[in-house]
MARZA-55065 format. One record per residue (C-alpha): residue in three letters; x, y, z. Coordinates in steps of 0.02 Angstrom, whole numbers, plus 32768, in hexadecimal, padded with zeros to 4 digits. Example, Ala and Ser with C-alpha at 12.3 -4.5 7.8 and 13.67 -1.06 7.14 Angstrom:
<ALA,<8267,7F1F,8186>>
<SER,<82AC,7FCB,8165>>
***
This chain:
<MET,<E95A,A4C0,5CCE>>
<ASP,<EA11,A4D0,5CB6>>
<ILE,<EA81,A53E,5D27>>
<HIS,<EA88,A5CA,5CA5>>
<GLU,<E9CF,A5DF,5CA8>>
<VAL,<E9CA,A5DA,5D65>>
<TRP,<EA4B,A65A,5D74>>
<GLN,<E9FA,A6D1,5CF3>>
<ASN,<E957,A6C9,5D51>>
<LEU,<E9B2,A6F1,5DF2>>
<GLU,<EA08,A788,5D9C>>
<ARG,<E96B,A7C4,5D52>>
<THR,<E914,A7B8,5DF1>>
<ALA,<E9A0,A815,5E50>>
<SER,<E99E,A89C,5DCD>>
<ALA,<E8E9,A8B5,5DE2>>
<MET,<E8EF,A8B4,5E9A>>
<GLU,<E974,A941,5E93>>
<LYS,<E90A,A9A8,5E23>>
<GLY,<E86E,A98B,5E8B>>
<GLU,<E813,A935,5E03>>
<GLY,<E791,A8AE,5E1D>>
<ASP,<E748,A86F,5EBD>>
<TRP,<E7CC,A86A,5F3F>>
<TYR,<E78B,A7D1,5F96>>
<THR,<E781,A771,5EE9>>
<MET,<E830,A7A9,5EBB>>
<VAL,<E874,A76A,5F65>>
<VAL,<E820,A6BF,5F45>>
<ILE,<E86A,A6B3,5E95>>
<ALA,<E915,A6E1,5EDB>>
<GLN,<E910,A65E,5F69>>
<GLN,<E8D4,A5DB,5EF1>>
<SER,<E963,A607,5E76>>
<ILE,<E9E0,A5FB,5F07>>
<ARG,<E999,A54E,5F3B>>
<ARG,<E9AB,A514,5E84>>
<LEU,<EA59,A553,5E7C>>
<MET,<EA89,A4DC,5F08>>
<ASP,<EA64,A44F,5E8F>>
<PHE,<EAF6,A46E,5E32>>
<SER,<EBAE,A460,5E57>>
<PRO,<EC15,A4EE,5EA9>>
<GLU,<EC7F,A4FB,5E08>>
<GLU,<EBE0,A515,5D9F>>
<VAL,<EB9C,A59A,5E1A>>
<ILE,<EC40,A5F1,5E19>>
<THR,<EC4A,A5F4,5D5D>>
<GLU,<EBA1,A644,5D58>>
<ILE,<EBD9,A6C5,5DDE>>
<LEU,<EC71,A6EF,5D7C>>
<GLN,<EC05,A716,5CE1>>
<SER,<EB8D,A77B,5D40>>
<THR,<EB5F,A834,5D22>>
<TYR,<EB7A,A84C,5DE1>>
<PRO,<EC27,A855,5E3E>>
<SER,<EC5B,A79D,5E50>>
<LYS,<EC8D,A7A3,5F0A>>
<ALA,<EBFE,A808,5F40>>
<MET,<EB86,A794,5EE4>>
<LEU,<EBD3,A6FE,5F3D>>
<ASN,<EBC6,A757,5FE4>>
<TRP,<EB0D,A77B,5FC1>>
<LEU,<EAED,A6C7,5F90>>
<LEU,<EB41,A680,602F>>
<HIS,<EAE6,A700,609D>>
<GLU,<EA34,A6EA,604F>>
<GLY,<EA51,A62C,603C>>
<GLN,<EA5D,A61D,60F5>>
<LYS,<E9B6,A664,610D>>
<ILE,<E95B,A5ED,6093>>
<GLU,<E908,A552,60D8>>
<GLY,<E94B,A4BB,607A>>
<VAL,<E9F0,A504,6044>>
<SER,<EA7F,A496,6084>>
<VAL,<EAFF,A4ED,60EA>>
<ALA,<EB7C,A46A,60B1>>
<LYS,<EB61,A49C,5FFD>>
<LEU,<EB72,A559,6028>>
<GLN,<EC1C,A530,607D>>
<ALA,<EC4D,A4CA,5FE9>>
<LEU,<EC2E,A562,5F77>>
<CYS,<EC90,A5CC,5FEE>>
<ASN,<ED1F,A554,5FF2>>
<HIS,<ED24,A545,5F3E>>
<TRP,<ED2E,A5FF,5F24>>
<ASN,<EDBB,A60F,5FA4>>
<GLU,<EE1D,A57E,5F57>>
<GLU,<EE11,A5B0,5EA6>>
<LEU,<EDFD,A66D,5EAE>>
<GLY,<EE20,A6A9,5F5A>>
<GLU,<EED0,A6DE,5F43>>
<GLN,<EEAA,A74D,5EA6>>
<ARG,<EDFB,A788,5ED9>>
<GLY,<EDF6,A77F,5F92>>
<LEU,<EDC3,A6FF,600F>>
<VAL,<ED0E,A6E8,603C>>
<HIS,<ECD4,A6B4,60EC>>
<PHE,<EC44,A642,6113>>
<PRO,<EBDD,A669,6171>>
<PRO,<EBF6,A718,6133>>
<LEU,<EC41,A790,61B2>>
<PRO,<EBD2,A818,61F5>>
***
């Protein structure tokens, strides 16, 4: 599965969850699996998908960082790299992101 397919799966799942569609537990599992799979790709590739998302980019990144911390097997180093890439490449124009996210 390529990154675009993983991303589309995550977006469809997030949308279904927002609308209360489907079984909540199943949707959570699918979202977690998608986030785990996203960590197989480079920060640049993930940020590219975030920027093409139907969701607000910075909010989506913050959500990924927040949820990613809760998922067993997701590398904190990869989440930090994602945050660092955003801040280095887009932080000045789109706002800095903190990791771990601030309460």
